[in-house]
C-alpha positions as CSV (number, residue, x, y, z in Angstrom):
1,X,209.1,248.6,-202.5
2,X,211.8,246.3,-203.9
3,X,210.3,243.4,-201.9
4,X,206.8,244.2,-203.1
5,X,208.0,244.3,-206.8
6,X,209.9,241.1,-206.3
7,X,206.7,239.4,-205.0
8,X,204.9,240.7,-208.1
9,X,207.5,239.2,-210.3
10,X,208.8,242.5,-211.5
11,X,212.5,243.6,-211.8
12,X,214.5,246.2,-210.1
13,X,214.6,248.0,-213.5
14,X,210.8,248.4,-213.4
15,X,211.0,249.9,-209.9
16,X,213.9,252.3,-211.0
17,X,211.9,253.4,-214.0
18,X,209.1,254.5,-211.6
19,X,211.5,256.2,-209.2
20,X,212.9,258.3,-212.0
21,X,209.6,260.1,-212.1
22,X,209.6,263.4,-210.2
23,X,208.0,263.0,-206.7
24,X,207.5,259.2,-207.2
25,X,210.0,258.3,-204.5
26,X,208.1,260.6,-202.0
27,X,204.7,259.2,-203.1
28,X,205.9,255.6,-202.6
29,X,207.9,256.1,-199.4
30,X,205.0,255.6,-197.0
31,X,203.2,252.4,-197.8
32,X,201.3,250.8,-195.0
33,X,199.6,247.4,-194.3
34,X,196.1,247.4,-195.8
35,X,196.9,249.7,-198.7
36,X,196.5,248.3,-202.2
37,X,199.0,248.2,-205.1
38,X,197.7,247.0,-208.5
39,X,200.2,246.1,-211.2
40,X,199.5,245.9,-215.0
41,X,202.1,244.3,-217.2
42,X,202.4,243.8,-221.0
43,X,203.0,240.4,-222.8
44,X,206.7,240.5,-221.8
45,X,205.7,241.0,-218.1
46,X,207.1,244.5,-218.1
47,X,205.3,247.1,-215.9
48,X,203.0,249.4,-217.8
49,X,200.8,250.7,-214.9
50,X,200.8,250.9,-211.1
51,X,197.8,252.0,-209.1
52,X,198.6,252.8,-205.5
53,X,195.4,253.2,-203.5
54,X,196.5,255.2,-200.5
55,X,193.0,255.4,-199.2
56,X,189.4,254.7,-200.5
57,X,189.4,258.3,-201.8
58,X,192.9,258.9,-203.0
59,X,194.8,256.9,-205.6
60,X,198.3,257.6,-207.2
61,X,198.6,256.3,-210.7
62,X,201.8,255.6,-212.6
63,X,201.2,255.0,-216.3
64,X,203.8,254.3,-219.0
65,X,203.7,256.8,-221.8
66,X,206.3,256.0,-224.4
67,X,209.6,255.1,-222.7
68,X,208.8,256.9,-219.4
69,X,206.1,256.8,-216.6
70,X,203.8,259.6,-215.8
71,X,202.4,260.1,-212.3
72,X,198.7,261.1,-211.9
73,X,196.4,261.5,-208.9
74,X,192.8,260.4,-208.7
75,X,190.5,261.7,-206.0
76,X,187.0,260.5,-205.3
77,X,184.4,262.7,-203.7
78,X,182.7,260.7,-200.9
79,X,179.0,260.6,-200.7
80,X,177.8,262.1,-197.4
81,X,174.8,260.5,-195.7
82,X,173.2,261.4,-192.4
83,X,173.0,258.7,-189.7
84,X,171.2,258.8,-186.4
85,X,171.8,256.8,-183.2
86,X,170.0,256.8,-179.9
87,X,171.0,254.9,-176.8
88,X,170.3,254.4,-173.1
89,X,173.4,254.2,-170.9
90,X,173.6,251.1,-168.7
91,X,177.2,251.1,-167.6
92,X,179.1,253.7,-169.6
93,X,178.8,256.1,-172.5
94,X,181.4,254.1,-174.5
95,X,179.6,250.8,-174.1
96,X,176.2,252.4,-174.9
97,X,177.6,254.0,-178.0
98,X,179.3,250.8,-179.3
99,X,176.1,248.8,-178.7
100,X,174.1,251.3,-180.7
101,X,176.5,251.2,-183.6
102,X,178.5,254.4,-183.1
103,X,182.2,254.2,-183.8
104,X,184.9,254.7,-181.2
105,X,186.0,257.9,-182.9
106,X,182.4,259.4,-182.9
107,X,181.9,258.5,-179.3
108,X,185.1,260.4,-178.4
109,X,184.0,263.3,-180.5
110,X,180.6,263.2,-178.7
111,X,182.4,263.4,-175.4
112,X,184.5,266.3,-176.8
113,X,181.4,268.2,-177.8
114,X,179.9,268.0,-174.3
115,X,183.3,268.1,-172.5
116,X,182.7,271.6,-171.2
117,X,179.4,270.7,-169.4
118,X,179.7,267.0,-168.6
119,X,182.5,265.0,-167.0
120,X,182.0,261.6,-168.6
121,X,184.2,260.0,-165.9
122,X,182.0,261.2,-163.1
123,X,178.6,262.5,-164.3
124,X,176.9,259.7,-166.3
125,X,174.2,257.7,-164.5
126,X,172.4,254.5,-165.4
127,X,169.4,255.5,-167.5
128,X,171.1,258.5,-169.1
129,X,170.0,258.9,-172.8
130,X,171.8,260.3,-175.7
131,X,171.0,261.0,-179.4
132,X,173.5,261.9,-182.1
133,X,172.9,262.9,-185.7
134,X,176.2,262.7,-187.7
135,X,177.7,262.2,-191.1
136,X,178.8,258.9,-192.7
137,X,181.0,258.9,-195.8
138,X,180.6,256.4,-198.6
139,X,182.6,255.6,-201.8
140,X,181.1,253.3,-204.4
141,X,178.4,252.3,-201.9
142,X,180.9,251.3,-199.3
143,X,181.2,253.1,-196.0
144,X,184.7,254.5,-195.5
145,X,184.3,256.4,-192.3
146,X,182.3,259.0,-190.3
147,X,182.3,262.8,-190.6
148,X,181.1,265.6,-188.4
149,X,178.5,265.4,-185.7
150,X,175.6,267.6,-186.9
151,X,173.7,267.7,-183.6
152,X,173.6,265.8,-180.4
153,X,171.6,265.6,-177.2
154,X,172.5,264.1,-173.8
155,X,170.2,263.7,-170.9
156,X,172.2,263.4,-167.7
157,X,170.4,262.5,-164.5
158,X,167.3,264.3,-165.9
159,X,169.1,267.4,-167.2
160,X,169.1,267.9,-170.9
161,X,172.1,269.2,-172.9
162,X,171.9,269.9,-176.6
163,X,174.6,270.8,-179.1
164,X,174.5,271.9,-182.7
165,X,177.3,272.4,-185.2
166,X,177.4,275.8,-186.8
167,X,179.9,277.6,-189.1
168,X,180.0,281.3,-188.3
169,X,180.6,284.2,-190.8
170,X,184.4,283.9,-190.4
171,X,184.3,280.2,-191.4
172,X,184.9,278.8,-187.9
173,X,183.0,275.7,-187.0
174,X,181.8,275.1,-183.4
175,X,179.1,273.6,-181.3
176,X,176.5,275.7,-179.6
177,X,173.6,275.1,-177.2
178,X,170.0,275.9,-178.2
179,X,170.4,279.5,-177.0
180,X,173.6,280.1,-179.0
181,X,176.1,279.7,-176.2
182,X,179.3,277.9,-177.2
183,X,179.8,274.4,-175.9
184,X,183.5,275.1,-175.7
185,X,184.1,276.4,-172.2
186,X,187.3,277.8,-170.7
187,X,188.0,274.4,-169.2
188,X,187.2,270.8,-169.9
189,X,185.3,269.0,-167.1
190,X,187.7,266.1,-167.3
191,X,191.4,266.3,-168.4
192,X,191.5,262.8,-170.0
193,X,189.3,260.3,-171.9
194,X,186.4,259.4,-169.7
195,X,187.1,256.3,-167.5
196,X,186.5,255.2,-163.9
197,X,187.3,257.5,-161.1
198,X,188.9,256.4,-157.8
199,X,188.3,259.3,-155.5
200,X,187.0,262.9,-155.4
201,X,187.9,266.2,-153.9
202,X,188.2,265.5,-150.1
203,X,189.9,267.7,-147.5
204,X,189.9,264.8,-144.9
205,X,191.1,261.9,-147.0
206,X,193.4,259.3,-145.5
207,X,196.6,259.2,-147.6
208,X,196.9,255.6,-148.9
209,X,200.7,255.4,-148.5
210,X,201.6,257.8,-145.7
211,X,198.6,256.5,-143.7
212,X,197.9,260.0,-142.2
213,X,195.0,262.3,-142.9
214,X,196.0,264.7,-145.6
215,X,193.7,267.0,-147.6
216,X,192.9,265.6,-151.0
217,X,192.7,268.8,-153.0
218,X,191.7,267.4,-156.3
219,X,190.2,264.5,-158.3
220,X,191.8,261.2,-159.0
221,X,191.0,259.5,-162.4
222,X,192.0,255.9,-162.4
223,X,193.2,254.9,-165.9
224,X,195.7,252.5,-167.5
225,X,199.3,253.6,-167.8
226,X,199.8,255.5,-171.0
227,X,196.3,257.0,-171.2
228,X,196.7,260.6,-172.7
229,X,196.3,263.5,-170.3
230,X,195.0,266.8,-171.8
231,X,195.4,270.4,-170.7
232,X,191.9,271.3,-169.5
233,X,192.3,274.9,-170.8
234,X,194.5,277.2,-172.9
235,X,197.6,278.4,-171.0
236,X,201.4,278.2,-170.5
237,X,203.3,275.4,-168.8
238,X,204.3,276.8,-165.4
239,X,206.3,273.8,-164.3
240,X,207.2,270.4,-165.8
241,X,209.3,268.2,-163.5
242,X,209.6,265.4,-161.0
243,X,209.3,265.2,-157.2
244,X,209.3,262.4,-154.7
245,X,205.6,262.9,-153.8
246,X,204.1,264.1,-157.1
247,X,206.2,261.9,-159.4
248,X,206.2,263.4,-162.9
249,X,204.1,266.5,-162.9
250,X,202.9,269.3,-165.1
251,X,201.5,272.6,-163.9
252,X,199.7,274.9,-166.4
253,X,199.0,278.7,-165.8
254,X,195.8,280.0,-167.3
255,X,194.1,283.4,-167.6
256,X,192.3,284.7,-164.5
257,X,195.1,283.6,-162.1
258,X,194.1,279.9,-162.5
259,X,196.6,277.0,-162.3
260,X,195.8,273.4,-163.1
261,X,198.1,270.6,-161.8
262,X,198.5,267.1,-163.3
263,X,200.4,264.6,-161.0
264,X,201.9,261.0,-161.1
265,X,202.4,261.1,-164.8
266,X,204.2,258.3,-166.6
267,X,205.6,260.7,-169.2
268,X,205.7,264.5,-169.5
269,X,205.2,265.7,-173.1
270,X,205.6,269.5,-172.6
271,X,208.3,271.8,-171.2
272,X,208.3,274.7,-168.9
273,X,207.3,277.9,-170.7
274,X,205.5,276.1,-173.6
275,X,202.1,277.3,-174.8
276,X,199.4,274.7,-174.7
277,X,195.9,274.6,-176.1
278,X,192.8,273.1,-174.5
279,X,192.7,269.4,-175.3
280,X,196.4,269.2,-176.1
281,X,198.1,266.1,-174.8
282,X,200.6,267.2,-172.1
283,X,201.5,263.8,-170.6
284,X,200.3,260.2,-170.0
285,X,198.8,258.5,-166.9
286,X,201.3,256.7,-164.7
287,X,202.0,255.8,-161.1
288,X,205.1,257.8,-160.3
289,X,205.7,259.4,-156.9
290,X,203.5,258.4,-153.9
291,X,200.9,256.5,-155.9
292,X,199.4,253.1,-155.2
293,X,198.5,252.5,-158.9
294,X,198.2,254.2,-162.2
295,X,196.0,257.3,-162.1
296,X,195.9,261.0,-162.8
297,X,195.7,263.4,-159.8
298,X,194.1,266.7,-161.0
299,X,194.1,269.9,-159.1
300,X,192.5,273.3,-159.8
301,X,193.8,276.5,-158.1
302,X,192.3,280.0,-158.2
303,X,194.5,282.8,-156.8
304,X,196.7,280.1,-155.2
305,X,193.8,278.4,-153.4
306,X,192.7,274.9,-154.1
307,X,189.1,274.7,-155.4
308,X,187.0,271.7,-156.2
309,X,187.1,271.4,-160.0
310,X,183.8,269.6,-159.8
311,X,182.0,272.8,-158.7
312,X,184.2,275.8,-159.5
313,X,183.7,275.6,-163.2
314,X,180.1,276.5,-162.9
315,X,181.0,279.8,-161.4
316,X,183.5,280.9,-164.0
317,X,182.5,283.4,-166.8
318,X,180.2,282.1,-169.5
319,X,181.6,281.1,-172.9
320,X,181.1,283.3,-176.0
321,X,177.6,283.5,-177.4
322,X,176.3,284.1,-180.9
323,X,174.4,287.4,-181.3
324,X,172.8,289.5,-184.0
325,X,172.6,288.1,-187.5
326,X,174.7,285.0,-186.5
327,X,172.3,284.1,-183.8
328,X,169.3,284.5,-186.2
329,X,171.1,282.3,-188.8
330,X,171.9,279.7,-186.1
331,X,168.3,279.6,-184.8
332,X,167.0,279.2,-188.4
333,X,169.4,276.3,-189.0
334,X,168.7,274.3,-185.9
335,X,164.9,274.5,-186.2
336,X,164.9,271.9,-188.9
337,X,167.5,269.8,-187.1
338,X,165.4,269.8,-183.9
339,X,162.5,268.3,-185.9
340,X,164.8,265.7,-187.4
341,X,166.0,264.6,-183.9
342,X,162.5,264.5,-182.6
343,X,161.3,262.3,-185.5
344,X,164.3,260.0,-185.3
345,X,163.9,259.6,-181.5
346,X,160.2,258.9,-181.9
347,X,160.9,256.2,-184.5
348,X,163.5,254.6,-182.3
349,X,161.1,254.5,-179.3
350,X,158.4,253.0,-181.5
351,X,160.8,250.3,-182.8
352,X,161.9,249.5,-179.2
353,X,158.3,249.2,-178.1
354,X,157.5,247.0,-181.0
355,X,160.4,244.7,-180.2
356,X,159.3,244.5,-176.5
357,X,155.7,243.5,-177.6
358,X,157.2,240.5,-179.4
C-alpha cells in the first residue's frame, strides 16, 4: 500500500492515518491486480477519501470525518437475469459450451450436475445436444458473473437426461431428475475434469512398459500433469503412499465395502485416515511409477474384487428421492421450467434454420 500511495502522490502520514482506523489494516491487506482504488484529496493534496472496490458488488470506503477516518462498507445487490444456451457437441462438451457462449465455470458446473449419470470423458458423442437455463448477475447494467444453473438437459447418444435445481424444506439445494431422483449419486462417473481417455477396463491388456499381458483393472484418463483428481465418493483414506509400480497413490474406503484407487499421481493431497467428500481434490495427475505419460489410473473394487467402474455404478442402490409434499412442490416448480426450456429450444432451432436458409 505504501507503493500505491506513493504513486498517487500521497504521503506515508496519509497511509498511517488510515491504518489507525480499527480493522483498516486487515481490509487493505489483500489487494490484488484488477481491483480499483480511488483517492479524493483536498486543495492541499491531503487524503480525504479512499474507495477500495474489492469486487463489483463490495466497496470499502474510508472517509475523513474531523481529524480521523471512518471505515464504511457498501454492498450492491446484483440484478439476476435468466440466460439460456443450447449447443450441439461436435468434439467435446467444453468446446461446444464455449462456442455457445457459456463460461468455463458454468460448463464445469454443468458437468458436475450430470456427473453421477454421465462420464464426460468417455460418454459424449458427436451430435449430442445440451440445453442450460442459468442465472447471470449484473451490476449497473454490466455483467459481473454467472450464478446457479436453474435447469439443464443433456441428450447423450439418444438418451435424454434432465436436471432441475430445487431447495428442499430444510434449505438444502440440489439437482433432481424429472421424477424427483437426486442427480447426486453415491459415486461420480469420472474422478477428474472431463478430458481424453487413453484406455478402458481390459483384463487382457498388454502392459506398455513391462511388455507382458497384465489385466488392466480400471480406467486410464489421460490428462496434463497437475490436473485435479477428485474422490469419486464420500469415504475415508485407506492408504496414501508410493510404490514402484503405482507411483504416488491414494486408496479410499467407502460404505458398502467399496474401495476406489487412484494411481500414478503427481502429488498426494490427503493422508491415511482422513475423511474425504465426493468431489474433494485428493491429488493431481502425474506419471509416477510405471507410467508412460501423465494420466490417472482409476480402479473400483467391491468386496475386494475389481469391477468395471463403467458398468458397476448402474447396479448400485439408487440415490435419494423426493416424496410426499416435497415431490409435489418439486413437480409444480419444474412444470413452468419445462415450458421455458421447450420455448427457448424451439426459438434456437428456428434461428438456426433461418440462418441456414440464408
